[in-house]
Structures are given as structure tokens and as C-alpha cells.
C-alpha positions in Angstrom: -96.7 -136.8 -31.4 -100.2 -137.2 -32.8 -98.8 -135.3 -36.1 -96.4 -138.1 -36.4 -98.3 -141.0 -35.4 -102.0 -140.9 -36.1 -104.2 -141.7 -33.7 -106.1 -145.1 -35.2 -102.4 -146.5 -35.2 -101.9 -145.3 -31.9 -104.8 -147.0 -30.6 -104.0 -150.5 -32.7 -100.3 -150.3 -31.0 -101.5 -149.8 -27.5 -104.4 -152.7 -28.2 -102.2 -155.3 -29.6 -99.4 -154.5 -27.2 -101.9 -155.3 -24.5 -103.7 -158.4 -26.0 -99.9 -159.9 -26.6 -98.4 -158.5 -23.8 -95.5 -157.2 -25.7 -93.9 -155.4 -23.1 -91.6 -158.0 -21.3 -92.2 -160.5 -24.0 -89.3 -162.5 -24.3 -87.8 -163.5 -27.8 -89.5 -166.9 -27.5 -92.9 -165.5 -26.5 -92.3 -163.5 -29.8 -91.7 -166.3 -31.9 -95.0 -168.1 -30.7 -96.8 -165.1 -31.8 -95.2 -165.1 -34.8 -95.8 -169.1 -35.5 -99.9 -168.4 -34.7 -100.2 -165.1 -36.6 -101.1 -162.9 -33.8 -97.7 -161.0 -34.7 -95.8 -159.9 -37.6 -92.3 -158.4 -37.5 -93.5 -155.2 -39.2 -96.5 -154.8 -36.2 -93.2 -155.5 -33.6 -91.1 -153.3 -34.8 -93.6 -150.1 -35.2 -94.5 -150.9 -31.4 -90.8 -150.5 -30.3 -90.4 -147.5 -32.8 -93.5 -146.1 -31.1 -92.1 -146.6 -27.8 -88.9 -144.8 -28.3 -90.7 -142.0 -29.7 -92.9 -141.6 -26.9 -90.1 -142.7 -24.3 -86.8 -141.8 -25.6 -86.7 -137.9 -25.3 -87.0 -138.4 -21.4 -84.8 -141.5 -21.4 -82.2 -141.0 -23.6 -81.5 -144.5 -24.2 -81.4 -144.8 -28.1 -79.4 -142.5 -30.4 -80.6 -143.1 -33.5 -83.1 -145.6 -35.2 -82.6 -147.4 -38.3 -84.6 -145.8 -41.4 -84.4 -149.3 -42.7 -86.0 -151.3 -39.9 -89.5 -151.7 -41.3 -88.3 -152.6 -44.9 -86.0 -155.5 -42.8 -89.5 -156.4 -40.8 -91.2 -156.9 -44.2 -88.4 -159.2 -45.3 -88.7 -161.3 -42.2 -92.3 -161.3 -43.0 -91.7 -162.8 -46.2 -89.5 -165.2 -45.2 -91.7 -166.7 -42.5 -94.3 -167.2 -45.1 -92.1 -169.1 -47.4 -90.3 -171.3 -44.7 -91.2 -174.0 -42.3 -91.0 -172.2 -38.9 -88.7 -174.8 -37.6 -85.9 -173.6 -40.0 -86.0 -170.2 -39.0 -83.6 -168.8 -36.2 -85.0 -168.2 -32.7 -84.1 -164.3 -33.1 -85.3 -164.4 -36.8 -87.6 -161.2 -37.1 -86.7 -159.9 -33.6 -85.7 -156.3 -33.5 -82.4 -155.8 -31.6 -80.5 -152.4 -30.8 -76.6 -151.9 -31.0 -74.6 -150.0 -28.9 -73.3 -147.2 -30.8 -69.7 -148.3 -30.8 -70.8 -151.8 -32.9 -70.0 -151.0 -36.7 -73.1 -151.3 -38.9 -72.4 -150.9 -42.9 -75.8 -148.8 -43.7 -77.5 -146.0 -43.3 -76.8 -145.7 -39.6 -73.8 -143.8 -37.7 -71.2 -145.2 -35.7 -70.3 -142.5 -33.4 -69.2 -144.0 -29.8 -71.7 -141.2 -29.2 -69.3 -138.4 -30.2 -69.6 -135.6 -32.7 -66.4 -136.4 -34.1 -67.3 -139.4 -35.7 -70.6 -138.4 -37.0 -70.9 -138.5 -40.6 -68.1 -141.5 -40.8 -68.4 -144.6 -42.9 -67.1 -148.2 -41.7 -65.6 -150.3 -44.2 -67.5 -153.5 -43.2 -70.3 -154.8 -40.7 -68.6 -155.7 -37.4 -68.5 -159.6 -37.2 -71.3 -159.9 -34.6 -73.7 -157.8 -37.0 -72.9 -159.9 -39.8 -74.2 -162.7 -38.0 -76.9 -161.0 -36.8 -78.3 -160.0 -40.2 -77.8 -163.8 -41.5 -80.0 -164.6 -38.5 -82.8 -162.6 -39.9 -82.5 -159.9 -36.8 -84.2 -156.2 -37.4 -81.4 -154.0 -36.8 -83.8 -151.4 -34.8 -81.4 -149.0 -34.1 -78.4 -147.5 -32.2 -78.3 -147.4 -28.2 -77.0 -144.7 -26.4 -73.6 -144.9 -23.9 -71.3 -143.5 -21.8 -69.1 -141.7 -24.5 -66.5 -143.6 -25.9 -67.5 -146.4 -24.0 -66.5 -144.3 -20.8 -63.5 -144.2 -21.8 -63.0 -140.0 -22.6 -62.9 -138.7 -18.9 -62.7 -140.4 -15.4 -65.1 -140.2 -12.8 -69.3 -140.0 -12.4 -71.9 -139.0 -15.5 -72.4 -142.7 -16.6 -74.8 -142.5 -19.5 -73.9 -139.1 -21.1 -72.8 -138.8 -24.6 -72.6 -135.5 -26.6 -75.1 -137.1 -29.1 -77.7 -138.1 -27.0 -77.2 -136.4 -24.0 -77.6 -137.5 -20.3 -79.4 -141.2 -20.3 -81.8 -142.0 -17.3 -82.3 -145.0 -15.2 -86.1 -145.7 -16.1 -86.6 -147.3 -12.5 -85.5 -144.1 -11.0 -84.7 -141.1 -13.2 -82.3 -139.6 -11.0 -80.6 -142.7 -10.4 -77.0 -143.9 -12.0 -77.8 -145.6 -15.0 -74.5 -147.6 -14.8 -71.9 -148.5 -16.9 -70.8 -147.6 -20.6 -73.3 -150.1 -22.0 -76.0 -147.6 -20.1 -78.2 -147.1 -23.4 -78.4 -150.6 -24.2 -79.7 -151.4 -20.7 -82.1 -148.6 -20.6 -83.5 -149.5 -23.9 -84.4 -152.9 -23.0 -85.4 -152.0 -19.3 -87.9 -149.3 -20.8 -89.2 -151.8 -23.6 -87.8 -149.7 -26.6 -86.4 -153.0 -27.6 -86.5 -156.7 -27.6 -83.0 -157.2 -26.9 -79.8 -155.3 -27.2 -76.2 -155.9 -27.4 -73.4 -153.9 -25.4 -69.7 -154.0 -24.8 -68.1 -155.3 -21.7 -64.6 -154.0 -20.6 -64.4 -153.9 -17.0 -68.0 -153.6 -15.5 -70.1 -151.9 -18.2 -72.5 -155.1 -18.7 -71.7 -156.8 -15.3 -71.7 -153.8 -13.7 -67.9 -152.2 -21.6 -58.2 -154.1 -22.5 -59.9 -155.5 -25.4 -64.0 -154.8 -25.9 -66.1 -157.6 -26.1 -69.6 -157.6 -27.5 -72.2 -158.9 -25.0 -76.6 -159.2 -25.0 -78.1 -157.2 -22.4 -81.6 -158.7 -22.3 -84.8 -159.6 -20.0 -84.1 -163.0 -19.6 -81.1 -165.3 -19.4 -82.8 -167.3 -22.3 -82.8 -164.5 -24.3 -79.1 -163.4 -23.7 -78.2 -166.9 -24.4 -80.3 -167.0 -27.8 -78.4 -163.8 -28.7 -74.9 -165.6 -27.5 -75.4 -168.9 -29.6 -76.1 -166.1 -33.0 -72.9 -163.7 -32.4 -70.2 -166.3 -31.3 -67.6 -167.7 -33.9 -64.5 -166.9 -35.3 -64.2 -163.3 -37.2 -61.3 -163.5 -39.6 -60.9 -159.5 -38.4 -60.3 -160.0 -35.1 -58.5 -163.4 -35.6 -56.4 -163.6 -32.8 -59.0 -163.1 -29.9 -62.0 -165.1 -31.7 -59.8 -167.7 -33.0 -58.8 -168.7 -29.1 -62.4 -167.7 -28.0 -64.1 -170.1 -30.5 -62.1 -173.3 -28.6 -64.3 -172.7 -26.0 -68.0 -172.7 -28.0 -69.6 -176.2 -27.1 -71.1 -178.2 -30.2 -74.8 -177.7 -30.3 -74.4 -174.3 -28.8 -75.3 -172.7 -25.4 -78.9 -173.0 -25.5 -78.7 -176.5 -24.4 -77.7 -175.1 -20.7 -81.0 -173.6 -19.9 -81.7 -176.0 -17.2 -84.3 -175.0 -14.4 -82.8 -177.5 -12.0 -79.1 -176.1 -13.5 -77.8 -175.0 -9.7 -77.8 -178.6 -8.6 -74.4 -179.9 -7.5 -72.8 -176.5 -8.6 -70.2 -175.5 -6.7 -70.3 -171.9 -5.6 -67.5 -169.8 -3.9 -68.0 -166.2 -1.6 -65.4 -163.7 -1.1 -67.1 -161.3 1.4 -64.3 -159.0 1.3 -65.6 -158.2 -1.6 -68.7 -156.5 -0.3 -68.1 -156.0 3.4 -68.4 -152.3 3.4 -72.2 -152.9 2.7 -72.9 -155.1 5.4 -76.3 -154.4 6.8 -77.5 -152.6 3.3 -80.8 -153.5 1.1 -78.2 -155.2 -1.2 -76.2 -157.1 1.7 -79.7 -158.4 3.1 -81.1 -159.6 -0.2 -77.2 -161.3 -1.2 -78.0 -163.2 2.1 -81.6 -164.5 1.3 -80.3 -165.4 -2.3 -77.2 -167.5 -0.8 -80.1 -169.4 1.1 -82.0 -169.9 -2.1 -78.9 -171.2 -3.7 -78.6 -173.8 -1.3 -82.2 -174.7 -1.9 -81.8 -175.1 -5.3 -78.9 -177.8 -4.4 -75.8 -175.7 -4.9 -72.8 -176.4 -2.6 -71.9 -172.6 -1.1 -67.7 -172.6 -0.1 -68.3 -169.1 2.2 -65.8 -167.4 3.5 -63.0 -167.7 1.2 -59.8 -165.5 0.5 -58.8 -164.1 -2.8 -55.4 -163.4 -2.7 -53.8 -159.8 -3.4 -57.4 -158.7 -3.5 -56.1 -155.1 -2.6 -53.6 -155.4 -5.4 -56.2 -156.2 -8.2 -58.5 -153.4 -7.6 -55.6 -150.6 -6.7 -52.5 -151.6 -8.5 -52.8 -154.3 -11.2 -51.6 -152.4 -14.0 -55.1 -152.6 -15.9 -55.0 -148.7 -16.2 -51.8 -148.7 -17.7 -52.6 -151.7 -20.0 -55.8 -149.6 -21.1 -54.1 -146.4 -21.9 -51.9 -147.7 -24.3 -54.2 -150.4 -26.0 -56.9 -147.7 -26.6 -54.7 -145.5 -28.3 -53.3 -148.2 -30.6 -56.7 -149.7 -31.4 -58.4 -146.5 -32.2 -55.9 -145.3 -34.3 -56.1 -148.5 -35.9 -60.1 -148.3 -36.1 -60.0 -144.5 -37.5 -57.7 -145.2 -40.3 -59.5 -148.2 -41.3 -62.6 -146.0 -42.0 -64.0 -145.1 -45.4 -64.6 -141.4 -44.3 -63.7 -139.7 -41.4 -63.3 -136.5 -40.1 -60.6 -137.7 -37.7 -58.2 -140.6 -38.2 -56.2 -140.4 -34.6 -56.9 -139.8 -31.2 -54.8 -136.6 -31.5 -57.5 -135.5 -34.0 -60.3 -136.3 -31.6 -58.8 -134.6 -28.9 -58.4 -131.5 -31.5 -62.2 -131.9 -32.6 -63.3 -131.8 -28.8 -61.1 -128.7 -28.2 -62.8 -127.1 -31.0 -66.0 -128.1 -30.0 -65.9 -127.7 -26.3 -69.8 -126.7 -25.8 -71.2 -129.5 -27.6 -68.9 -131.8 -26.1 -68.8 -130.4 -22.8 -65.0 -130.3 -22.3 -65.5 -127.6 -19.7 -67.4 -129.6 -17.6 -66.3 -132.9 -17.8 -63.0 -132.9 -19.8 -60.8 -135.4 -21.7 -58.3 -136.7 -19.2 -58.6 -140.1 -20.2 -57.8 -139.5 -23.9 -54.9 -137.1 -22.9 -53.3 -140.0 -20.5 -54.2 -142.3 -23.7 -52.4 -140.0 -25.8 -49.0 -139.8 -23.8 -48.4 -143.4 -24.3 -45.7 -144.5 -26.9 -47.1 -148.0 -27.9 -46.3 -151.4 -26.2 -43.4 -150.3 -24.3 -41.6 -152.3 -21.0 -44.2 -150.6 -18.5 -47.2 -151.9 -20.3 -45.5 -155.2 -21.0 -45.2 -155.6 -17.2 -48.4 -154.6 -16.5 -49.6 -157.5 -18.6 -47.3 -159.9 -16.9 -48.6 -158.4 -13.6 -52.5 -158.9 -14.3 -51.6 -162.6 -15.5 -50.0 -163.2 -12.4 -52.6 -161.7 -10.1 -55.3 -163.7 -12.0 -53.2 -167.0 -11.7 -52.4 -166.7 -8.1 -55.6 -164.9 -7.2 -58.8 -165.9 -9.1 -57.7 -169.3 -11.0 -55.9 -170.7 -7.8 -59.4 -169.9 -5.9 -61.2 -171.5 -8.3 -59.2 -174.6 -8.7 -58.0 -175.2 -5.4 -61.5 -175.0 -4.1 -62.9 -176.8 -7.2 -65.8 -174.0 -8.2 -68.2 -173.8 -10.8 -68.2 -170.2 -10.2 -67.7 -167.4 -7.6 -70.8 -165.2 -6.5 -70.8 -161.3 -5.7 -73.7 -158.8 -5.2 -73.8 -156.0 -7.8 -70.6 -156.1 -10.2 -68.1 -156.0 -7.5 -66.3 -158.6 -9.0 -65.9 -157.3 -12.6 -62.3 -156.2 -12.2 -61.3 -159.9 -11.0 -62.8 -161.4 -14.0 -61.7 -158.4 -16.8 -57.9 -158.2 -15.5 -57.7 -162.2 -16.9 -60.7 -162.1 -19.5 -62.7 -164.3 -17.3 -66.5 -164.9 -18.4 -69.2 -163.4 -16.1 -73.3 -163.4 -16.1 -75.5 -161.1 -14.3 -79.0 -161.5 -13.2 -81.7 -159.1 -11.2 -81.3 -159.9 -7.7 -83.6 -157.1 -6.4 -84.3 -153.6 -5.6 -82.8 -151.0 -3.1 -84.5 -148.3 -1.1 -85.0 -146.2 -4.2 -86.4 -149.1 -6.2 -83.2 -149.2 -8.4 -82.6 -152.9 -9.4 -79.4 -154.6 -8.4 -78.0 -158.0 -9.7 -76.1 -160.8 -8.4 -73.3 -161.8 -10.7 -71.6 -165.4 -11.3 -68.1 -165.5 -12.7 -66.2 -168.5 -13.6 -62.7 -169.5 -15.5 -62.4 -169.6 -19.4 -64.3 -171.9 -21.2 -67.1 -171.6 -18.1 -70.1 -170.4 -19.8 -72.1 -173.7 -20.0 -72.0 -173.9 -16.3 -72.7 -170.2 -15.7 -75.6 -170.2 -18.0 -77.0 -173.5 -15.9 -76.5 -171.5 -12.8 -78.1 -167.8 -13.8 -80.9 -169.7 -15.3 -81.7 -171.8 -12.4 -81.2 -169.1 -10.2 -83.6 -166.7 -12.4 -86.1 -169.8 -12.8 -86.4 -170.1 -8.9 -86.3 -166.2 -8.1 -88.2 -164.2 -11.3 -87.2 -161.1 -9.8 -87.0 -159.1 -12.6 -89.9 -156.5 -13.2 -90.8 -153.7 -15.7 -90.2 -150.1 -14.4 
């Protein structure tokens, strides 16, 4: 390490980190240090590059760093000197890591963790990346992930991809890093980046058939600041973003960061979602948090029943829909690439078979790929699955929320992620404690479409009342 990082630099970096408490610093903390001329974007970026160099060989949370990161940091420093501080976005000059399935039109690869896409060239930045660049963020690098957003093979092995290996939970190296956005979470938890962006399909972020980008941050405020930057209409994803844009509040989401945000909120608890964990450390902590929610002014409606809950979890049709949609979406994406060694899901399957050793086909397989490849477009079965998920959401979650006039429903961990996923409903999770092995767990708040303002108020109010998060 000393040959790459001179000893004087290491000493200055450690001293700066201690003096400014860079570990666990929020975006607003960092902006304050910028304004007070105690810190530059270059210094901050070098600090995170140092952390990546030191920790990533063990944690495997970062696939690659951006060779232009320091140049972007220098540009941010020049812009800060030229413009009044009040005119710069809150993420200006802040290093951010992007999950390696979010396209960047630069020197970085976008591979979903697979060697099959190494060297491919995307036609453009993803819409969220273009917005982050406009906000002056420093694109620090690509975060690792469960390969192909955990959609190559079923079963465990969260956090593994061929390009970076097995991601490790920084709180307990033997614990599951969870979800397809594991690298984004690992990196922020281990202070290898200020904030990160992951993707959510069913539990990747709450626990990443349309994949959505979502921030993974140390604080609710940071997540909201990122959200304010990345939301909006994207002409390359017009159908989904046009509908979603209808729910964006005038003035953005930052206005809903209210310490008393829980006051008067009606929260529903469906105990069947976690009855099997009764008596566990998680369940005990959750009961304590319910009391905290009450003390902060929330109205709790307990022991609610969610209609068709077993069907939602075991027979919703989600898997059938995802298989067909995955094949169509991936083929479209691959065909749109400027340069790519693979142009279809069939090509990726063939690549994996030819490179069994590096892709660990004999160990992990690719059963989800094979199932998706066997689909034949949007047929009657897929349309039936869509209708079934709509019915389950309408007669289940939506009915529960509206009949009880709920602002959100509350679950420990990500136990409600499938309920939210099949209907395209928003959710936010916040640190809620640590289990017997020191592994953090979270509490999740979910709501109807367009309920993000209320969810932010609830999550921020809970975070400020508990302040549970801590570094590994």
C-alpha cells in the first residue's frame, strides 16, 4: 500500500478525517466543511479512494473506481470558488458510488457484475446519472452487486458477482450482505463513499418487474437529497417516469424532513408478516419501536389483517411476469449498446457456459436465466399474472390502507417488500437495531403511490427520535 499511497499522504488523510469526523459525515456536514474552507472535494475524494484501497480487498463493495473522479472533484472545487455557496446543489462536490447496473457514458464499465459485459459501451448516461452530473456530484466508482441484480440464479449467495467476488457485510464478515444492491450498502456502511445509488425490484434496498433507482445513504436526509436530484421525467423511460413524475411535490422532498413528522400519522401493523420471529431480538426491538412511535405522536392500528397475504407471497404471479419482462428488457438493452460482446440473453447464457470457471456456473448455475430464456414475450400467462398482482394489491394493500386511513404500514426488516413490489408502491427503511451477532436490522415504512412525503416525514421523525445507526 505504501508504494501506492505515500506515507505523508496517509498521515494527512488520517489527520483530516479525524479533525473533520469524515467517517459518518452527512452530505450537509460535508457541505458545511466546504463552505468553511476546511475541506475540498479533492481531499474528500482522495479520502474515499484511500478507504476503498484499504478496505475493498476484504469487503468487495466496489467493482471499480472512476479514473476521472479527481478531475471531477477539481472541477467542483473551481465551481465552488466561482459561485456563491447558496447557488450550488447540496450534492455538489460530493462523491457518490453507483451500482454497476446503472449506465455511465465514461471510462467506467457497466456490467451488472458479469464478465459478459466487460468492455461494452453504453450509448448514453442513465437518466439519473445525467441528473447527478448536472448537480455537480463526483462519480466515485461502481458498487458491486449480486450479479445481474440477483437474477441469474435463485437461492442464496447475496453479494456475489464474478467481477468482484463475494461482498462482505462490514458489521459481521460471516453475515449475509443482503439484496442485489449489497455493494452500494456495504460501501456506505464502511465509509467508502458518502452516498450511493442502488436499484430496487423486490427487497434489494428495502431488504433492486421494472427496476428503479433509489438512494442508499447513512441518513434519511441524505437519501432525500439524492432523491430530489434524481427524480423526474426521462425520455428514454417515458412511460414509467411520466406517470411517476405526477407525484413529485412542488418544492421537492427536502421540505418534508420534519423532526415531528410522526405526529398524527396513522400507522398500521400486520403481525402475520413477522409472527415467526416472535421472541427474537428483532421482534423485541420492534415492539420497543412501536412504543417510540406512539410517544412521538403516531396513532398505531395494531393486529390488522392483510387480505390474500399467503397468495401475495407464494402465488402472486410475480415470478412469471419478471421472467418474461427480464428477457425482453435485457435483449432491448443489449441491442442498444454501442459495443458489446453479447447482444441477447441467449448470448449471455452461452458466454456463461463458455466461461464456467470465472462465472462459477457449476457452483451457482443460471436457472433464472434459463427460465427467462424459455419465455415467449408477453403472452396470456404473463397478462394473467399482471391482472392477478393488480387484484391482490387492490383487494389487499390498497384496501387495507384506505379503509383504515393509514399513512403507512410498518414492518421489521424488509418483510413487507413483496407487498410493495407487486403494486409498485414506495417504501423507506431506517436502522432499527442490531441482532445477537452485531448485524444491523431495519424498520420499513410503506405507503400508497404518491405517499413519499408522508413516508419521509415518518422515517425522518423515527430516525431523529432513535438515532440508532452506527459505523461497523
